[in-house]
Backbone bond lengths (Angstrom), bond angles and torsions (degrees), N, CA, C in turn:
res aa  C-N    CA-C-N  psi(-1)  N-CA   C-N-CA  omega(-1)  CA-C   N-CA-C  phi
1 X - - - 1.465 - - 1.529 109.40 -
2 X 1.341 117.09 127.80 1.458 120.28 -179.79 1.522 109.77 -75.34
3 X 1.331 116.28 144.50 1.456 121.30 -177.12 1.519 111.47 -82.17
4 X 1.348 115.57 145.20 1.458 121.74 170.94 1.520 106.26 -81.20
5 X 1.323 117.08 119.36 1.458 121.62 -175.22 1.526 109.05 -90.37
6 X 1.337 116.06 124.08 1.465 121.12 -170.60 1.531 111.68 -119.10
7 X 1.329 115.78 138.76 1.465 123.06 171.08 1.522 107.18 -107.13
8 X 1.335 117.50 127.78 1.467 122.71 -179.17 1.526 109.59 -108.52
9 X 1.332 115.96 121.89 1.471 121.00 -177.80 1.521 109.87 -121.90
10 X 1.332 116.89 115.94 1.463 122.39 177.46 1.518 107.90 -161.98
11 X 1.336 117.32 141.95 1.461 119.41 -176.89 1.521 112.83 -81.75
12 X 1.337 118.25 -5.59 1.456 120.78 178.35 1.527 110.25 -101.79
13 X 1.342 118.03 115.35 1.467 121.50 -177.09 1.528 113.76 -55.71
14 X 1.342 117.57 -39.69 1.457 120.18 -179.06 1.525 111.24 -67.18
15 X 1.323 116.63 -37.43 1.462 120.25 177.45 1.525 110.35 -64.98
16 X 1.344 116.05 -45.78 1.473 119.65 178.34 1.519 110.62 -59.96
17 X 1.334 116.11 -43.91 1.456 120.95 -177.88 1.520 111.33 -62.29
18 X 1.338 116.31 -43.10 1.457 120.31 -179.60 1.516 112.24 -64.75
19 X 1.338 115.72 -43.55 1.467 120.25 179.58 1.521 110.17 -65.34
20 X 1.329 116.04 -45.73 1.463 120.52 -179.38 1.530 111.19 -60.62
21 X 1.327 116.48 -43.27 1.458 120.25 179.78 1.512 112.17 -61.12
22 X 1.335 116.46 -42.56 1.467 120.79 -179.73 1.533 110.99 -65.24
23 X 1.326 116.29 -42.82 1.471 120.35 -179.40 1.522 110.93 -65.30
24 X 1.310 116.40 -43.55 1.466 120.09 -176.69 1.525 113.66 -70.35
25 X 1.328 116.44 -10.50 1.468 120.21 174.40 1.530 111.85 -78.61
26 X 1.341 115.69 -15.90 1.462 120.21 -177.22 1.528 110.77 -83.92
27 X 1.328 115.62 142.94 1.465 120.24 -178.55 1.522 112.57 -73.42
28 X 1.347 116.72 -22.56 1.464 119.54 -173.10 1.523 113.72 -108.95
29 X 1.336 118.36 15.67 1.467 119.62 178.63 1.518 111.50 -155.05
30 X 1.333 116.02 158.98 1.463 121.14 178.21 1.522 109.51 -154.06
31 X 1.320 116.71 152.00 1.464 122.20 176.15 1.520 108.91 -87.33
32 X 1.317 116.98 122.69 1.469 120.91 -178.96 1.523 112.09 -96.26
33 X 1.354 116.91 -18.82 1.470 119.75 -179.79 1.524 109.91 -166.04
34 X 1.329 115.18 158.57 1.463 122.50 174.52 1.527 108.69 -127.42
35 X 1.332 116.56 154.96 1.457 121.49 176.96 1.523 108.47 -145.07
36 X 1.340 116.15 151.60 1.458 121.25 -175.51 1.523 113.93 -106.05
37 X 1.322 117.93 -7.29 1.461 120.82 176.86 1.526 109.68 -157.85
38 X 1.332 115.69 177.19 1.452 120.55 -175.53 1.516 114.49 -61.83
39 X 1.326 117.05 -40.30 1.465 120.02 -179.36 1.524 110.85 -64.91
40 X 1.328 115.72 -44.10 1.462 119.91 177.10 1.528 110.32 -62.53
41 X 1.323 116.20 -36.82 1.466 120.86 -178.97 1.522 111.30 -62.44
42 X 1.331 116.08 -45.84 1.469 120.07 -179.84 1.527 110.44 -63.07
43 X 1.336 116.52 -44.03 1.469 120.65 179.01 1.521 111.29 -63.43
44 X 1.340 116.42 -43.16 1.464 120.19 -179.72 1.519 111.06 -66.02
45 X 1.325 116.63 -37.46 1.468 119.02 178.65 1.530 110.16 -62.80
46 X 1.316 116.43 -44.64 1.468 119.85 180.00 1.528 111.23 -60.22
47 X 1.329 116.04 -37.83 1.463 120.65 -176.76 1.526 112.61 -75.86
48 X 1.332 116.34 -44.39 1.468 120.20 -170.43 1.524 114.83 -102.88
49 X 1.338 117.54 -17.98 1.472 121.77 -179.25 1.535 111.74 45.31
50 X 1.335 117.81 61.52 1.469 121.13 -177.91 1.527 111.96 -66.67
51 X 1.321 115.77 158.83 1.465 120.80 176.29 1.524 110.56 -75.96
52 X 1.334 116.30 -37.12 1.462 122.21 179.68 1.531 108.62 -138.19
53 X 1.327 116.18 136.35 1.464 121.36 176.46 1.518 109.41 -115.39
54 X 1.325 116.94 131.37 1.466 122.86 173.82 1.520 107.08 -100.64
55 X 1.327 116.95 116.42 1.461 121.85 -169.67 1.531 112.11 -120.07
56 X 1.322 116.92 114.05 1.465 120.91 173.13 1.525 108.14 -62.75
57 X 1.327 117.72 141.57 1.459 119.58 -176.19 1.523 112.59 -86.00
58 X 1.347 117.25 -31.48 1.461 120.40 -177.67 1.516 110.21 -111.99
59 X 1.327 115.61 110.53 1.462 121.63 179.13 1.515 109.04 -142.41
60 X 1.333 117.88 154.10 1.465 120.61 177.24 1.527 110.21 -61.41
61 X 1.319 116.16 147.30 1.468 119.30 178.69 1.511 110.98 73.50
62 X 1.314 116.33 -120.63 1.461 121.70 -179.69 1.529 109.52 -80.36
63 X 1.334 116.68 117.59 1.453 121.41 -178.44 1.518 112.67 -83.79
64 X 1.333 114.93 -178.16 1.457 120.52 -175.09 1.515 114.37 -64.80
65 X 1.332 117.77 -41.83 1.468 120.87 -178.80 1.523 110.45 -61.64
66 X 1.341 116.51 -46.77 1.469 120.48 -179.90 1.528 110.89 -63.74
67 X 1.325 116.50 -38.85 1.463 120.30 179.52 1.529 111.07 -65.39
68 X 1.329 116.87 -40.69 1.462 120.38 177.08 1.528 110.06 -60.76
69 X 1.319 116.71 -46.31 1.465 120.63 -179.65 1.523 111.18 -58.91
70 X 1.341 116.44 -42.35 1.465 120.66 -179.68 1.527 111.36 -65.92
71 X 1.323 116.39 -42.22 1.467 120.40 -179.45 1.529 110.81 -68.00
72 X 1.337 116.26 -45.89 1.466 120.33 -176.65 1.529 112.25 -66.97
73 X 1.333 116.35 -25.82 1.465 119.92 178.88 1.521 110.63 -61.37
74 X 1.334 117.06 -42.10 1.461 121.73 -178.29 1.527 113.23 -97.67
75 X 1.344 115.79 -21.68 1.475 120.17 -178.37 1.529 108.53 -131.92
76 X 1.324 117.49 77.40 1.466 122.23 -173.68 1.533 114.33 -58.36
77 X 1.329 117.13 -25.30 1.467 119.48 -177.66 1.535 113.16 -91.16
78 X 1.336 116.99 3.80 1.473 120.35 179.74 1.519 110.73 -57.57
79 X 1.330 115.57 136.63 1.463 121.39 179.95 1.526 108.23 -107.73
80 X 1.337 115.32 112.48 1.460 121.09 -171.56 1.524 110.85 -126.31
81 X 1.330 115.03 134.20 1.459 122.02 178.34 1.523 108.44 -112.10
82 X 1.327 116.33 125.78 1.461 120.81 176.49 1.530 109.75 -79.42
83 X 1.334 115.67 135.22 1.467 122.06 173.33 1.525 107.59 -107.95
84 X 1.324 117.42 129.57 1.455 119.59 -176.71 1.521 111.56 -155.33
85 X 1.325 115.47 158.49 1.459 120.64 173.73 1.523 110.32 -94.40
86 X 1.340 117.00 -9.24 1.465 121.50 -173.53 1.524 112.11 -101.43
87 X 1.333 115.38 133.17 1.459 120.49 -179.31 1.528 112.54 -100.22
88 X 1.329 117.49 18.11 1.460 121.11 -175.85 1.510 113.87 -68.41
89 X 1.335 115.78 143.87 1.460 120.44 -178.52 1.524 112.53 -70.65
90 X 1.322 117.94 -35.64 1.461 120.83 -177.52 1.525 110.64 -66.43
91 X 1.321 117.00 -43.55 1.462 120.70 178.84 1.526 110.52 -64.09
92 X 1.326 117.04 -40.00 1.466 120.87 178.75 1.520 110.70 -64.39
93 X 1.322 117.07 -43.13 1.463 120.90 179.50 1.523 110.19 -61.76
94 X 1.321 117.08 -43.11 1.469 120.99 178.32 1.531 110.40 -61.17
95 X 1.335 116.45 -40.88 1.465 120.50 -179.72 1.525 111.24 -63.03
96 X 1.324 116.57 -45.56 1.464 119.55 -179.31 1.524 111.69 -70.93
97 X 1.326 117.24 -34.67 1.462 119.88 175.66 1.528 111.27 -63.78
98 X 1.345 115.95 -32.82 1.468 120.82 178.92 1.526 111.38 -73.32
99 X 1.346 116.41 -20.37 1.460 119.30 178.29 1.509 115.65 123.05
100 X 1.348 117.14 7.66 1.465 119.35 177.93 1.520 110.27 -65.57
101 X 1.331 115.82 147.92 1.464 121.24 177.03 1.517 111.47 -105.62
102 X 1.332 116.35 -12.90 1.457 120.55 -179.29 1.511 110.92 -148.66
103 X 1.317 115.55 157.47 1.464 122.18 -178.49 1.522 106.36 -138.91
104 X 1.328 117.12 109.84 1.459 121.13 -172.86 1.528 110.93 -121.03
105 X 1.329 115.90 121.11 1.459 120.86 177.13 1.525 109.54 -74.76
106 X 1.327 116.54 136.68 1.461 119.97 -175.17 1.528 113.22 -63.87
107 X 1.339 117.21 -25.42 1.464 118.06 177.75 1.534 112.31 -74.74
108 X 1.342 116.04 -4.90 1.463 120.77 177.65 1.531 112.15 -108.57
109 X 1.330 116.38 7.65 1.467 119.52 -176.59 1.529 112.30 -58.28
110 X 1.313 116.77 -41.67 1.469 120.18 -176.48 1.524 111.95 -63.60
111 X 1.325 116.36 -33.68 1.460 119.33 -174.07 1.527 114.55 -101.03
112 X 1.348 117.14 -24.36 1.463 118.60 -171.47 1.529 115.47 -123.13
113 X 1.323 117.58 -4.52 1.472 120.26 -176.36 1.520 112.19 -56.70
114 X 1.302 117.22 -55.14 1.461 121.14 -172.95 1.527 111.32 -66.20
115 X 1.332 117.16 -44.51 1.467 120.18 178.93 1.524 111.44 -63.43
116 X 1.333 116.02 -36.01 1.464 119.45 178.68 1.524 110.88 -64.88
117 X 1.313 117.17 -44.07 1.473 120.78 178.49 1.525 110.40 -59.99
118 X 1.314 116.62 -46.54 1.472 120.34 -179.18 1.525 111.26 -63.83
119 X 1.339 116.84 -41.93 1.464 120.70 -179.11 1.520 111.69 -64.10
120 X 1.342 116.24 -47.36 1.467 120.21 -179.74 1.524 110.82 -65.72
121 X 1.332 116.87 -37.97 1.469 120.15 177.28 1.527 110.82 -62.82
122 X 1.319 116.41 -30.56 1.468 121.53 179.58 1.528 112.47 -82.11
123 X 1.341 116.41 1.51 1.451 119.81 176.61 1.516 115.16 93.61
124 X 1.336 117.16 11.27 1.450 120.89 -178.92 1.531 111.00 -97.37
125 X 1.334 115.12 157.11 1.461 120.91 172.24 1.523 108.22 -87.92
126 X 1.327 116.32 150.21 1.471 119.79 -179.43 1.521 108.82 -137.70
127 X 1.329 116.49 122.80 1.454 121.24 179.34 1.528 108.73 -146.38
128 X 1.334 118.87 135.66 1.463 121.22 179.92 1.531 111.36 -60.78
129 X 1.312 117.24 146.91 1.462 121.58 -178.33 1.525 112.06 -58.52
130 X 1.338 117.15 -41.07 1.469 120.28 -178.35 1.525 111.53 -61.85
131 X 1.332 115.49 -40.07 1.468 120.19 -179.81 1.523 109.83 -69.97
132 X 1.328 116.74 -43.04 1.466 120.81 178.94 1.526 110.70 -60.46
133 X 1.329 116.67 -40.28 1.460 120.83 179.09 1.519 111.50 -65.70
134 X 1.340 116.26 -38.62 1.456 119.59 178.90 1.527 111.18 -66.77
135 X 1.334 116.34 -39.14 1.471 120.36 176.91 1.519 109.75 -61.31
136 X 1.331 116.70 -45.77 1.459 121.04 -179.96 1.533 111.57 -63.93
137 X 1.323 115.47 -39.96 1.467 120.99 -178.01 1.524 111.70 -62.56
138 X 1.338 116.54 -35.76 1.463 120.18 -175.60 1.533 113.10 -105.39
139 X 1.329 116.91 12.35 1.468 120.72 -175.43 1.528 113.01 -59.12
140 X 1.324 116.69 -34.21 1.467 120.46 -176.85 1.527 112.95 -92.66
141 X 1.325 117.44 -1.38 1.466 120.90 -178.28 1.528 111.49 -69.48
142 X 1.323 115.53 150.07 1.463 120.19 170.81 1.526 108.15 -72.28
143 X 1.320 116.19 134.02 1.464 119.31 -178.51 1.530 110.88 -82.02
144 X 1.320 114.27 154.38 1.468 120.61 176.56 1.525 108.60 -73.96
145 X 1.336 117.22 130.23 1.458 120.43 179.67 1.532 110.12 -76.11
146 X 1.327 116.61 166.26 1.462 120.58 -179.24 1.529 111.18 -61.61
147 X 1.323 117.76 -38.59 1.464 120.81 178.88 1.527 110.67 -69.17
148 X 1.319 116.63 -42.01 1.463 119.59 176.93 1.522 110.69 -62.03
149 X 1.325 116.02 -35.46 1.461 120.48 178.73 1.522 110.35 -65.51
150 X 1.333 117.57 -38.72 1.462 121.06 176.84 1.523 110.47 -62.90
151 X 1.315 116.39 -42.34 1.469 120.92 177.96 1.527 110.03 -64.47
152 X 1.322 116.51 -42.54 1.460 121.76 -179.38 1.530 111.43 -62.54
153 X 1.325 116.48 -38.59 1.467 119.88 177.05 1.527 110.35 -63.76
154 X 1.321 116.00 -38.67 1.460 119.50 176.92 1.513 111.56 -63.49
155 X 1.320 116.01 -43.56 1.461 121.14 177.77 1.525 110.26 -60.84
156 X 1.340 116.66 -41.41 1.468 120.91 -178.21 1.526 111.91 -64.40
157 X 1.331 116.89 -22.40 1.460 121.35 178.73 1.525 111.65 -92.31
158 X 1.323 116.36 7.51 1.456 120.67 176.59 1.520 114.29 80.51
159 X 1.324 117.62 14.97 1.464 120.67 -178.56 1.523 110.76 -80.18
160 X 1.330 115.92 146.09 1.457 121.48 175.82 1.521 110.77 -81.70
161 X 1.327 115.80 169.54 1.470 120.47 -178.11 1.527 113.03 -58.89
162 X 1.342 115.44 -40.46 1.471 119.67 -177.70 1.525 110.59 -63.41
163 X 1.344 117.03 -42.54 1.469 121.23 -179.85 1.524 110.68 -67.64
164 X 1.333 116.87 -42.45 1.470 120.43 178.83 1.520 109.89 -61.91
165 X 1.339 116.48 -42.42 1.466 120.71 179.38 1.519 110.59 -60.28
166 X 1.340 116.23 -44.03 1.463 120.84 179.81 1.534 111.26 -64.52
167 X 1.337 115.90 -42.66 1.469 120.26 -179.23 1.527 111.66 -62.24
168 X 1.338 116.36 -38.07 1.470 120.64 -173.81 1.531 113.15 -96.13
169 X 1.333 116.60 -5.85 1.459 119.88 178.86 1.520 112.90 70.53
170 X 1.334 115.78 34.53 1.459 121.23 178.35 1.523 108.57 -127.75
171 X 1.339 116.67 171.17 1.462 119.89 -177.99 1.524 111.03 -79.50
172 X 1.322 115.42 156.79 1.461 120.49 177.72 1.528 110.28 -63.04
173 X 1.326 115.78 -34.21 1.471 120.60 177.83 1.527 110.48 -62.08
174 X 1.326 116.14 -40.98 1.465 120.39 178.97 1.525 110.70 -65.01
175 X 1.321 116.13 -39.52 1.472 119.87 177.69 1.525 109.69 -60.84
176 X 1.335 117.00 -44.10 1.468 120.84 179.28 1.525 110.98 -59.84
177 X 1.322 116.61 -40.37 1.463 120.23 178.79 1.529 111.35 -65.98
178 X 1.331 115.98 -40.18 1.469 119.83 178.15 1.530 110.59 -62.72
179 X 1.328 115.72 -42.83 1.468 119.71 -179.86 1.524 110.41 -64.78
180 X 1.327 117.01 -38.77 1.462 120.88 176.51 1.523 110.40 -59.69
181 X 1.322 116.38 -43.73 1.468 120.88 178.90 1.528 111.59 -65.80
182 X 1.338 115.53 -40.43 1.467 120.70 179.79 1.527 110.66 -61.43
183 X 1.331 116.21 -46.63 1.464 120.50 179.91 1.526 110.85 -59.74
184 X 1.317 115.76 -39.64 1.463 120.36 179.91 1.532 111.62 -68.20
185 X 1.329 116.31 -46.01 1.466 120.70 -177.26 1.522 112.67 -67.11
186 X 1.329 116.18 -32.69 1.458 120.29 -179.65 1.526 112.34 -94.33
187 X 1.325 115.83 -1.12 1.465 120.98 -177.99 1.530 110.36 54.03
188 X 1.322 114.25 47.67 1.466 121.11 -177.40 1.524 110.13 -108.19
189 X 1.341 115.67 147.22 1.453 120.64 -178.62 1.516 113.83 -83.65
190 X 1.340 116.68 -27.08 1.460 120.38 -179.87 1.535 109.78 -154.66
191 X 1.323 115.27 -179.05 1.462 120.54 -175.76 1.529 112.32 -62.51
192 X 1.328 115.80 -42.79 1.465 119.62 -178.55 1.524 111.16 -62.49
193 X 1.327 116.48 -44.76 1.470 119.89 179.00 1.521 110.84 -64.19
194 X 1.341 116.36 -37.03 1.467 120.26 179.07 1.524 110.74 -61.56
195 X 1.326 116.70 -42.45 1.466 120.75 179.06 1.525 110.36 -64.42
196 X 1.326 117.15 -43.27 1.459 120.81 -179.52 1.532 111.16 -62.23
197 X 1.319 116.59 -43.10 1.468 121.03 178.77 1.524 110.31 -65.48
198 X 1.332 115.96 -41.89 1.460 120.67 -178.79 1.521 111.87 -63.31
199 X 1.325 116.56 -37.78 1.464 120.81 177.50 1.524 110.22 -68.09
200 X 1.334 115.98 -45.63 1.470 120.43 -178.51 1.526 111.55 -61.72
201 X 1.320 117.11 -38.61 1.468 119.79 -177.36 1.520 113.02 -85.30
202 X 1.340 117.56 -12.17 1.454 120.33 175.53 1.514 115.15 96.17
203 X 1.335 117.37 14.21 1.461 119.83 175.55 1.521 111.24 -69.21
204 X 1.336 115.81 -39.72 1.460 120.95 179.42 1.524 109.62 -134.24
205 X 1.317 115.40 161.23 1.459 121.68 177.67 1.520 108.78 -120.12
206 X 1.328 115.69 150.15 1.464 119.87 178.89 1.526 108.89 -114.85
């Protein structure tokens, strides 16, 4: 039986070591390389051409989404699984739009890692039920615009409307309108709840 060749990308050495150890215990797969950030991941992919890549989404410098885009640009058939602690629908959608074939929550690594690798290697998509349900639940929602996202990031940092307006070069009145739209789109009662929802769904990171 030919081995499934895997590239493991994560900025935490202990996480990489644990994943690599689990994979190498399997008779039908092996880790051919490891990388600690997006740039290393792209270089390692070019060198080793793995069958499946496990890609952490949050890393210093070049993150997982950017690394997927770079790899898929030159290797359209690359099969990549995002590793993340976040179950947000927006982050998952971004990952799949970038070209990911799987989305694996790190708290499910012990139970779903190996099956996910085999499924993606076989050409299937893999996404946790909770994430799929969240995507379906919000499918008809109006999305946050790029400008609203900038305002939301300012709010998440505790900035007032006047400061956000100054930072973005827009009027305070415009900021108030953006916040009104954000609250409506996220079905939030106030600014704090809007930030919490935005973090949970993956619009912003803290």
